[in-house]
PDB file of N, CA, C, O and CB in Angstrom:
ATOM      1  N   MET A   1       5.409 -18.847 -42.224  1.00  0.00           N
ATOM      2  CA  MET A   1       4.334 -19.434 -41.178  1.00  0.00           C
ATOM      3  C   MET A   1       5.103 -19.347 -40.775  1.00  0.00           C
ATOM      4  O   MET A   1       6.253 -19.505 -41.184  1.00  0.00           O
ATOM      5  CB  MET A   1       3.498 -20.536 -41.010  1.00  0.00           C
ATOM      6  N   GLU A   2       4.247 -18.737 -38.735  1.00  0.00           N
ATOM      7  CA  GLU A   2       5.629 -19.879 -37.507  1.00  0.00           C
ATOM      8  C   GLU A   2       4.236 -21.024 -37.053  1.00  0.00           C
ATOM      9  O   GLU A   2       3.109 -20.770 -36.629  1.00  0.00           O
ATOM     10  CB  GLU A   2       6.650 -18.546 -35.206  1.00  0.00           C
ATOM     11  N   SER A   3       4.696 -21.905 -37.263  1.00  0.00           N
ATOM     12  CA  SER A   3       4.569 -23.153 -36.639  1.00  0.00           C
ATOM     13  C   SER A   3       3.146 -22.856 -35.333  1.00  0.00           C
ATOM     14  O   SER A   3       2.648 -21.748 -35.131  1.00  0.00           O
ATOM     15  CB  SER A   3       6.323 -23.603 -35.934  1.00  0.00           C
ATOM     16  N   MET A   4       2.968 -23.423 -35.016  1.00  0.00           N
ATOM     17  CA  MET A   4       1.720 -22.952 -33.887  1.00  0.00           C
ATOM     18  C   MET A   4       2.827 -22.932 -32.137  1.00  0.00           C
ATOM     19  O   MET A   4       2.692 -22.313 -31.081  1.00  0.00           O
ATOM     20  CB  MET A   4      -0.055 -24.695 -33.875  1.00  0.00           C
ATOM     21  N   TRP A   5       4.009 -24.112 -32.719  1.00  0.00           N
ATOM     22  CA  TRP A   5       5.035 -24.526 -31.199  1.00  0.00           C
ATOM     23  C   TRP A   5       5.771 -23.159 -31.417  1.00  0.00           C
ATOM     24  O   TRP A   5       5.361 -22.285 -30.654  1.00  0.00           O
ATOM     25  CB  TRP A   5       6.378 -26.283 -31.213  1.00  0.00           C
ATOM     26  N   THR A   6       6.895 -22.719 -32.397  1.00  0.00           N
ATOM     27  CA  THR A   6       7.047 -21.792 -32.258  1.00  0.00           C
ATOM     28  C   THR A   6       6.136 -19.915 -30.937  1.00  0.00           C
ATOM     29  O   THR A   6       6.310 -19.229 -29.929  1.00  0.00           O
ATOM     30  CB  THR A   6       7.064 -22.089 -33.552  1.00  0.00           C
ATOM     31  N   VAL A   7       5.324 -20.130 -32.036  1.00  0.00           N
ATOM     32  CA  VAL A   7       4.955 -19.376 -31.933  1.00  0.00           C
ATOM     33  C   VAL A   7       4.128 -19.534 -30.042  1.00  0.00           C
ATOM     34  O   VAL A   7       3.872 -18.430 -29.559  1.00  0.00           O
ATOM     35  CB  VAL A   7       4.354 -19.220 -33.293  1.00  0.00           C
ATOM     36  N   GLY A   8       3.775 -20.763 -29.129  1.00  0.00           N
ATOM     37  CA  GLY A   8       4.086 -21.109 -27.715  1.00  0.00           C
ATOM     38  C   GLY A   8       4.948 -21.370 -27.806  1.00  0.00           C
ATOM     39  O   GLY A   8       5.158 -22.567 -28.003  1.00  0.00           O
ATOM     40  N   ALA A   9       5.753 -20.699 -27.750  1.00  0.00           N
ATOM     41  CA  ALA A   9       7.174 -21.036 -27.312  1.00  0.00           C
ATOM     42  C   ALA A   9       7.540 -19.832 -26.606  1.00  0.00           C
ATOM     43  O   ALA A   9       7.816 -19.609 -25.428  1.00  0.00           O
ATOM     44  CB  ALA A   9       8.230 -21.388 -28.515  1.00  0.00           C
ATOM     45  N   TRP A  10       7.461 -19.036 -27.759  1.00  0.00           N
ATOM     46  CA  TRP A  10       7.920 -17.081 -27.355  1.00  0.00           C
ATOM     47  C   TRP A  10       6.160 -16.932 -26.578  1.00  0.00           C
ATOM     48  O   TRP A  10       6.275 -16.138 -25.644  1.00  0.00           O
ATOM     49  CB  TRP A  10       8.281 -15.428 -29.590  1.00  0.00           C
ATOM     50  N   ASP A  11       5.130 -17.277 -26.652  1.00  0.00           N
ATOM     51  CA  ASP A  11       4.023 -16.890 -26.538  1.00  0.00           C
ATOM     52  C   ASP A  11       4.345 -17.106 -23.793  1.00  0.00           C
ATOM     53  O   ASP A  11       3.937 -16.610 -22.742  1.00  0.00           O
ATOM     54  CB  ASP A  11       2.587 -18.347 -28.023  1.00  0.00           C
ATOM     55  N   ASN A  12       5.674 -18.589 -24.540  1.00  0.00           N
ATOM     56  CA  ASN A  12       5.551 -18.894 -22.743  1.00  0.00           C
ATOM     57  C   ASN A  12       6.332 -18.335 -22.258  1.00  0.00           C
ATOM     58  O   ASN A  12       6.128 -18.402 -21.046  1.00  0.00           O
ATOM     59  CB  ASN A  12       5.730 -20.221 -22.084  1.00  0.00           C
ATOM     60  N   MET A  13       7.823 -17.343 -22.629  1.00  0.00           N
ATOM     61  CA  MET A  13       8.345 -17.076 -23.087  1.00  0.00           C
ATOM     62  C   MET A  13       8.611 -15.325 -22.636  1.00  0.00           C
ATOM     63  O   MET A  13       9.489 -14.498 -22.388  1.00  0.00           O
ATOM     64  CB  MET A  13       7.959 -17.663 -24.082  1.00  0.00           C
ATOM     65  N   HIS A  14       7.388 -15.486 -22.733  1.00  0.00           N
ATOM     66  CA  HIS A  14       6.893 -14.123 -22.808  1.00  0.00           C
ATOM     67  C   HIS A  14       6.257 -14.040 -21.808  1.00  0.00           C
ATOM     68  O   HIS A  14       6.533 -13.107 -21.055  1.00  0.00           O
ATOM     69  CB  HIS A  14       6.157 -13.710 -23.872  1.00  0.00           C
ATOM     70  N   LEU A  15       5.166 -14.989 -21.429  1.00  0.00           N
ATOM     71  CA  LEU A  15       4.767 -14.559 -20.187  1.00  0.00           C
ATOM     72  C   LEU A  15       5.913 -15.371 -18.777  1.00  0.00           C
ATOM     73  O   LEU A  15       5.681 -14.946 -17.646  1.00  0.00           O
ATOM     74  CB  LEU A  15       2.981 -15.032 -20.146  1.00  0.00           C
ATOM     75  N   TRP A  16       6.508 -15.939 -18.846  1.00  0.00           N
ATOM     76  CA  TRP A  16       7.248 -16.428 -18.563  1.00  0.00           C
ATOM     77  C   TRP A  16       8.611 -14.802 -17.557  1.00  0.00           C
ATOM     78  O   TRP A  16       8.952 -14.351 -16.464  1.00  0.00           O
ATOM     79  CB  TRP A  16       7.486 -17.376 -20.036  1.00  0.00           C
ATOM     80  N   GLU A  17       8.777 -14.678 -18.838  1.00  0.00           N
ATOM     81  CA  GLU A  17       9.481 -12.907 -17.667  1.00  0.00           C
ATOM     82  C   GLU A  17       8.665 -11.937 -18.184  1.00  0.00           C
ATOM     83  O   GLU A  17       9.243 -11.495 -19.178  1.00  0.00           O
ATOM     84  CB  GLU A  17      11.520 -12.081 -17.962  1.00  0.00           C
ATOM     85  N   VAL A  18       7.775 -11.461 -18.047  1.00  0.00           N
ATOM     86  CA  VAL A  18       6.141 -10.230 -17.622  1.00  0.00           C
ATOM     87  C   VAL A  18       6.075 -11.274 -16.229  1.00  0.00           C
ATOM     88  O   VAL A  18       6.530 -10.575 -15.324  1.00  0.00           O
ATOM     89  CB  VAL A  18       3.990 -10.278 -19.176  1.00  0.00           C
ATOM     90  N   SER A  19       5.844 -12.139 -15.862  1.00  0.00           N
ATOM     91  CA  SER A  19       6.063 -13.223 -14.450  1.00  0.00           C
ATOM     92  C   SER A  19       7.510 -12.949 -14.356  1.00  0.00           C
ATOM     93  O   SER A  19       7.316 -12.309 -15.390  1.00  0.00           O
ATOM     94  CB  SER A  19       5.689 -15.166 -14.647  1.00  0.00           C
ATOM     95  N   VAL A  20       8.716 -12.815 -14.136  1.00  0.00           N
ATOM     96  CA  VAL A  20       9.050 -12.821 -13.149  1.00  0.00           C
ATOM     97  C   VAL A  20      10.057 -11.189 -12.823  1.00  0.00           C
ATOM     98  O   VAL A  20      11.016 -10.885 -12.113  1.00  0.00           O
ATOM     99  CB  VAL A  20       9.635 -14.223 -13.086  1.00  0.00           C
ATOM    100  N   GLU A  21       9.287 -10.583 -13.664  1.00  0.00           N
ATOM    101  CA  GLU A  21       9.027  -8.907 -13.347  1.00  0.00           C
ATOM    102  C   GLU A  21       8.540  -8.697 -12.647  1.00  0.00           C
ATOM    103  O   GLU A  21       9.225  -7.842 -12.085  1.00  0.00           O
ATOM    104  CB  GLU A  21       8.497  -8.085 -13.989  1.00  0.00           C
ATOM    105  N   ILE A  22       7.322  -8.890 -11.862  1.00  0.00           N
ATOM    106  CA  ILE A  22       6.048  -8.649 -11.323  1.00  0.00           C
ATOM    107  C   ILE A  22       6.548  -9.170  -9.988  1.00  0.00           C
ATOM    108  O   ILE A  22       6.467  -8.492  -8.963  1.00  0.00           O
ATOM    109  CB  ILE A  22       4.702  -9.381 -12.056  1.00  0.00           C
ATOM    110  N   LEU A  23       7.276 -10.881 -10.037  1.00  0.00           N
ATOM    111  CA  LEU A  23       7.453 -11.471  -9.522  1.00  0.00           C
ATOM    112  C   LEU A  23       9.372 -10.343  -8.253  1.00  0.00           C
ATOM    113  O   LEU A  23      10.085 -10.561  -7.274  1.00  0.00           O
ATOM    114  CB  LEU A  23       7.292 -12.860 -10.692  1.00  0.00           C
ATOM    115  N   ARG A  24       9.242  -9.685  -8.921  1.00  0.00           N
ATOM    116  CA  ARG A  24      10.369  -8.713  -8.104  1.00  0.00           C
ATOM    117  C   ARG A  24       9.740  -8.043  -7.566  1.00  0.00           C
ATOM    118  O   ARG A  24       9.541  -8.019  -6.351  1.00  0.00           O
ATOM    119  CB  ARG A  24      11.363  -7.871  -8.726  1.00  0.00           C
ATOM    120  N   GLN A  25       9.160  -7.136  -8.660  1.00  0.00           N
ATOM    121  CA  GLN A  25       8.713  -5.589  -8.385  1.00  0.00           C
ATOM    122  C   GLN A  25       7.875  -6.256  -7.019  1.00  0.00           C
ATOM    123  O   GLN A  25       7.836  -5.231  -6.338  1.00  0.00           O
ATOM    124  CB  GLN A  25       7.574  -4.571  -9.896  1.00  0.00           C
ATOM    125  N   LEU A  26       7.492  -6.837  -6.555  1.00  0.00           N
ATOM    126  CA  LEU A  26       6.163  -7.715  -5.512  1.00  0.00           C
ATOM    127  C   LEU A  26       7.686  -8.252  -4.383  1.00  0.00           C
ATOM    128  O   LEU A  26       7.422  -8.258  -3.181  1.00  0.00           O
ATOM    129  CB  LEU A  26       4.838  -9.723  -6.725  1.00  0.00           C
ATOM    130  N   VAL A  27       8.821  -8.571  -4.690  1.00  0.00           N
ATOM    131  CA  VAL A  27       8.844  -8.693  -3.910  1.00  0.00           C
ATOM    132  C   VAL A  27       9.600  -7.689  -2.824  1.00  0.00           C
ATOM    133  O   VAL A  27       9.605  -7.509  -1.606  1.00  0.00           O
ATOM    134  CB  VAL A  27       8.983  -9.635  -4.121  1.00  0.00           C
ATOM    135  N   GLU A  28      10.371  -7.031  -4.263  1.00  0.00           N
ATOM    136  CA  GLU A  28      11.044  -5.810  -3.824  1.00  0.00           C
ATOM    137  C   GLU A  28      10.049  -3.992  -2.930  1.00  0.00           C
ATOM    138  O   GLU A  28      10.430  -3.030  -2.263  1.00  0.00           O
ATOM    139  CB  GLU A  28      11.793  -5.495  -5.479  1.00  0.00           C
ATOM    140  N   LYS A  29       8.675  -4.500  -3.532  1.00  0.00           N
ATOM    141  CA  LYS A  29       7.548  -3.504  -2.844  1.00  0.00           C
ATOM    142  C   LYS A  29       7.783  -4.611  -1.100  1.00  0.00           C
ATOM    143  O   LYS A  29       6.939  -3.982  -0.462  1.00  0.00           O
ATOM    144  CB  LYS A  29       5.326  -3.580  -3.987  1.00  0.00           C
ATOM    145  N   PHE A  30       8.031  -5.123  -0.611  1.00  0.00           N
ATOM    146  CA  PHE A  30       7.904  -6.473   0.380  1.00  0.00           C
ATOM    147  C   PHE A  30       9.212  -6.347   1.165  1.00  0.00           C
ATOM    148  O   PHE A  30       9.440  -6.567   2.354  1.00  0.00           O
ATOM    149  CB  PHE A  30       7.815  -8.122  -0.500  1.00  0.00           C
ATOM    150  N   GLU A  31       9.916  -5.981   0.287  1.00  0.00           N
ATOM    151  CA  GLU A  31      10.991  -5.565   0.825  1.00  0.00           C
ATOM    152  C   GLU A  31      11.496  -3.819   1.531  1.00  0.00           C
ATOM    153  O   GLU A  31      12.290  -3.243   2.274  1.00  0.00           O
ATOM    154  CB  GLU A  31      11.705  -5.988  -0.224  1.00  0.00           C
ATOM    155  N   GLU A  32      10.804  -3.708   0.987  1.00  0.00           N
ATOM    156  CA  GLU A  32      10.503  -2.391   1.344  1.00  0.00           C
ATOM    157  C   GLU A  32       9.415  -1.955   2.801  1.00  0.00           C
ATOM    158  O   GLU A  32       9.686  -1.239   3.766  1.00  0.00           O
ATOM    159  CB  GLU A  32       9.894  -1.908   0.000  1.00  0.00           C
ATOM    160  N   GLU A  33       8.552  -2.462   2.581  1.00  0.00           N
ATOM    161  CA  GLU A  33       7.423  -2.760   3.963  1.00  0.00           C
ATOM    162  C   GLU A  33       7.948  -2.942   4.928  1.00  0.00           C
ATOM    163  O   GLU A  33       7.946  -2.277   5.964  1.00  0.00           O
ATOM    164  CB  GLU A  33       6.519  -3.889   4.016  1.00  0.00           C
ATOM    165  N   LEU A  34       8.804  -4.526   4.488  1.00  0.00           N
ATOM    166  CA  LEU A  34       9.471  -4.881   5.619  1.00  0.00           C
ATOM    167  C   LEU A  34      10.436  -4.350   6.900  1.00  0.00           C
ATOM    168  O   LEU A  34      10.758  -4.701   8.035  1.00  0.00           O
ATOM    169  CB  LEU A  34       9.945  -5.508   5.162  1.00  0.00           C
ATOM    170  N   ASN A  35      10.754  -2.893   5.607  1.00  0.00           N
ATOM    171  CA  ASN A  35      12.200  -2.257   6.419  1.00  0.00           C
ATOM    172  C   ASN A  35      11.191  -1.284   6.851  1.00  0.00           C
ATOM    173  O   ASN A  35      11.888  -0.451   7.430  1.00  0.00           O
ATOM    174  CB  ASN A  35      13.867  -1.580   5.454  1.00  0.00           C
ATOM    175  N   ALA A  36      10.326  -0.995   6.903  1.00  0.00           N
ATOM    176  CA  ALA A  36       9.893   0.404   7.872  1.00  0.00           C
ATOM    177  C   ALA A  36       9.040  -0.421   8.215  1.00  0.00           C
ATOM    178  O   ALA A  36       8.076   0.177   7.736  1.00  0.00           O
ATOM    179  CB  ALA A  36       9.363   2.040   7.334  1.00  0.00           C
ATOM    180  N   ALA A  37       8.664  -1.200   8.601  1.00  0.00           N
ATOM    181  CA  ALA A  37       8.270  -1.458   9.896  1.00  0.00           C
ATOM    182  C   ALA A  37       9.533  -2.604  10.639  1.00  0.00           C
ATOM    183  O   ALA A  37       8.989  -3.297  11.499  1.00  0.00           O
ATOM    184  CB  ALA A  37       6.611  -2.110   9.775  1.00  0.00           C
ATOM    185  N   PHE A  38      10.752  -2.859  10.511  1.00  0.00           N
ATOM    186  CA  PHE A  38      10.981  -3.070  11.729  1.00  0.00           C
ATOM    187  C   PHE A  38      11.968  -1.618  11.923  1.00  0.00           C
ATOM    188  O   PHE A  38      12.855  -1.817  12.753  1.00  0.00           O
ATOM    189  CB  PHE A  38      11.632  -4.650  12.001  1.00  0.00           C
ATOM    190  N   ALA A  39      11.984  -0.554  11.471  1.00  0.00           N
ATOM    191  CA  ALA A  39      12.247   0.924  11.142  1.00  0.00           C
ATOM    192  C   ALA A  39      11.491   1.577  12.255  1.00  0.00           C
ATOM    193  O   ALA A  39      11.965   2.301  13.130  1.00  0.00           O
ATOM    194  CB  ALA A  39      11.721   1.436   9.601  1.00  0.00           C
ATOM    195  N   SER A  40      10.338   1.242  12.106  1.00  0.00           N
ATOM    196  CA  SER A  40       8.603   1.108  13.005  1.00  0.00           C
ATOM    197  C   SER A  40       9.652   0.818  14.517  1.00  0.00           C
ATOM    198  O   SER A  40      10.212   1.606  15.279  1.00  0.00           O
ATOM    199  CB  SER A  40       7.017  -0.890  12.324  1.00  0.00           C
ATOM    200  N   ILE A  41       9.577  -0.615  14.479  1.00  0.00           N
ATOM    201  CA  ILE A  41       9.588  -1.146  15.757  1.00  0.00           C
ATOM    202  C   ILE A  41      10.804  -0.556  16.983  1.00  0.00           C
ATOM    203  O   ILE A  41      10.709  -0.163  18.146  1.00  0.00           O
ATOM    204  CB  ILE A  41       9.756  -2.665  15.440  1.00  0.00           C
ATOM    205  N   PHE A  42      12.168  -0.779  15.821  1.00  0.00           N
ATOM    206  CA  PHE A  42      13.163   0.444  16.919  1.00  0.00           C
ATOM    207  C   PHE A  42      12.997   1.173  17.362  1.00  0.00           C
ATOM    208  O   PHE A  42      13.342   1.190  18.544  1.00  0.00           O
ATOM    209  CB  PHE A  42      13.968   1.109  16.761  1.00  0.00           C
ATOM    210  N   THR A  43      12.253   2.515  16.706  1.00  0.00           N
ATOM    211  CA  THR A  43      11.721   3.408  16.660  1.00  0.00           C
ATOM    212  C   THR A  43      11.169   3.448  18.361  1.00  0.00           C
ATOM    213  O   THR A  43      11.676   4.085  19.285  1.00  0.00           O
ATOM    214  CB  THR A  43      10.831   3.351  15.439  1.00  0.00           C
ATOM    215  N   LEU A  44       9.442   2.145  18.408  1.00  0.00           N
ATOM    216  CA  LEU A  44       9.192   2.044  19.772  1.00  0.00           C
ATOM    217  C   LEU A  44       9.543   1.780  20.803  1.00  0.00           C
ATOM    218  O   LEU A  44       9.167   2.058  21.942  1.00  0.00           O
ATOM    219  CB  LEU A  44       8.711   1.701  19.930  1.00  0.00           C
ATOM    220  N   ASN A  45      10.708   0.910  20.161  1.00  0.00           N
ATOM    221  CA  ASN A  45      11.481   1.088  21.805  1.00  0.00           C
ATOM    222  C   ASN A  45      12.606   1.456  22.135  1.00  0.00           C
ATOM    223  O   ASN A  45      13.175   1.172  23.189  1.00  0.00           O
ATOM    224  CB  ASN A  45      11.629   0.060  22.510  1.00  0.00           C
ATOM    225  N   ASP A  46      13.258   2.515  20.728  1.00  0.00           N
ATOM    226  CA  ASP A  46      13.687   3.683  21.815  1.00  0.00           C
ATOM    227  C   ASP A  46      12.593   4.790  22.728  1.00  0.00           C
ATOM    228  O   ASP A  46      12.750   5.200  23.878  1.00  0.00           O
ATOM    229  CB  ASP A  46      14.602   4.668  20.918  1.00  0.00           C
ATOM    230  N   PHE A  47      11.616   5.047  21.892  1.00  0.00           N
ATOM    231  CA  PHE A  47      10.351   5.279  23.317  1.00  0.00           C
ATOM    232  C   PHE A  47      10.499   5.505  24.477  1.00  0.00           C
ATOM    233  O   PHE A  47      11.048   4.716  25.246  1.00  0.00           O
ATOM    234  CB  PHE A  47       9.583   4.311  23.684  1.00  0.00           C
ATOM    235  N   ASP A  48       9.972   6.768  24.847  1.00  0.00           N
ATOM    236  CA  ASP A  48      10.777   6.712  26.395  1.00  0.00           C
ATOM    237  C   ASP A  48       9.016   6.646  26.712  1.00  0.00           C
ATOM    238  O   ASP A  48       8.180   7.506  26.433  1.00  0.00           O
ATOM    239  CB  ASP A  48      12.139   8.452  27.191  1.00  0.00           C
ATOM    240  N   PHE A  49       8.734   4.792  27.654  1.00  0.00           N
ATOM    241  CA  PHE A  49       7.369   4.392  28.107  1.00  0.00           C
ATOM    242  C   PHE A  49       7.230   4.658  29.956  1.00  0.00           C
ATOM    243  O   PHE A  49       6.671   4.005  30.837  1.00  0.00           O
ATOM    244  CB  PHE A  49       7.170   2.586  27.609  1.00  0.00           C
ATOM    245  N   ASP A  50       8.126   6.076  29.969  1.00  0.00           N
ATOM    246  CA  ASP A  50       7.519   6.148  31.897  1.00  0.00           C
ATOM    247  C   ASP A  50       6.124   7.848  31.272  1.00  0.00           C
ATOM    248  O   ASP A  50       5.029   8.266  31.646  1.00  0.00           O
ATOM    249  CB  ASP A  50       9.866   7.058  33.873  1.00  0.00           C
ATOM    250  N   ILE A  51       7.384   8.301  29.961  1.00  0.00           N
ATOM    251  CA  ILE A  51       6.131   9.375  29.341  1.00  0.00           C
ATOM    252  C   ILE A  51       4.482   9.074  29.691  1.00  0.00           C
ATOM    253  O   ILE A  51       3.846   9.981  30.229  1.00  0.00           O
ATOM    254  CB  ILE A  51       6.200   9.296  27.548  1.00  0.00           C
ATOM    255  N   LEU A  52       3.858   7.872  29.395  1.00  0.00           N
ATOM    256  CA  LEU A  52       3.384   6.602  29.455  1.00  0.00           C
ATOM    257  C   LEU A  52       2.521   5.948  30.274  1.00  0.00           C
ATOM    258  O   LEU A  52       1.350   5.729  29.968  1.00  0.00           O
ATOM    259  CB  LEU A  52       4.165   6.038  29.504  1.00  0.00           C
ATOM    260  N   ARG A  53       3.001   5.640  31.243  1.00  0.00           N
ATOM    261  CA  ARG A  53       2.540   5.988  32.649  1.00  0.00           C
ATOM    262  C   ARG A  53       2.074   6.709  33.512  1.00  0.00           C
ATOM    263  O   ARG A  53       1.252   6.366  34.362  1.00  0.00           O
ATOM    264  CB  ARG A  53       2.946   5.946  33.079  1.00  0.00           C
ATOM    265  N   ASN A  54       2.682   8.049  33.336  1.00  0.00           N
ATOM    266  CA  ASN A  54       2.203   8.584  34.140  1.00  0.00           C
ATOM    267  C   ASN A  54       1.072   9.783  33.465  1.00  0.00           C
ATOM    268  O   ASN A  54       1.215  10.869  34.026  1.00  0.00           O
ATOM    269  CB  ASN A  54       3.314   8.956  34.944  1.00  0.00           C
ATOM    270  N   GLU A  55       0.294   9.783  32.682  1.00  0.00           N
ATOM    271  CA  GLU A  55      -1.157  10.392  32.072  1.00  0.00           C
ATOM    272  C   GLU A  55      -2.315  10.076  32.694  1.00  0.00           C
ATOM    273  O   GLU A  55      -3.384  10.510  32.265  1.00  0.00           O
ATOM    274  CB  GLU A  55      -1.464   9.970  30.711  1.00  0.00           C
TER     275      GLU A  55
END
């Protein structure tokens, strides 16, 4: 029978691994969103604003 310390240590290690994986996925998603936002900003900068002024 495993001691409570061994089980607790395994649970903490498993929780740590899951937390790191969730954090990695969040950072990856944030990076994708940030790249998309920058891409749209640069696309807007290239847009011809004279068309909007004439309307």
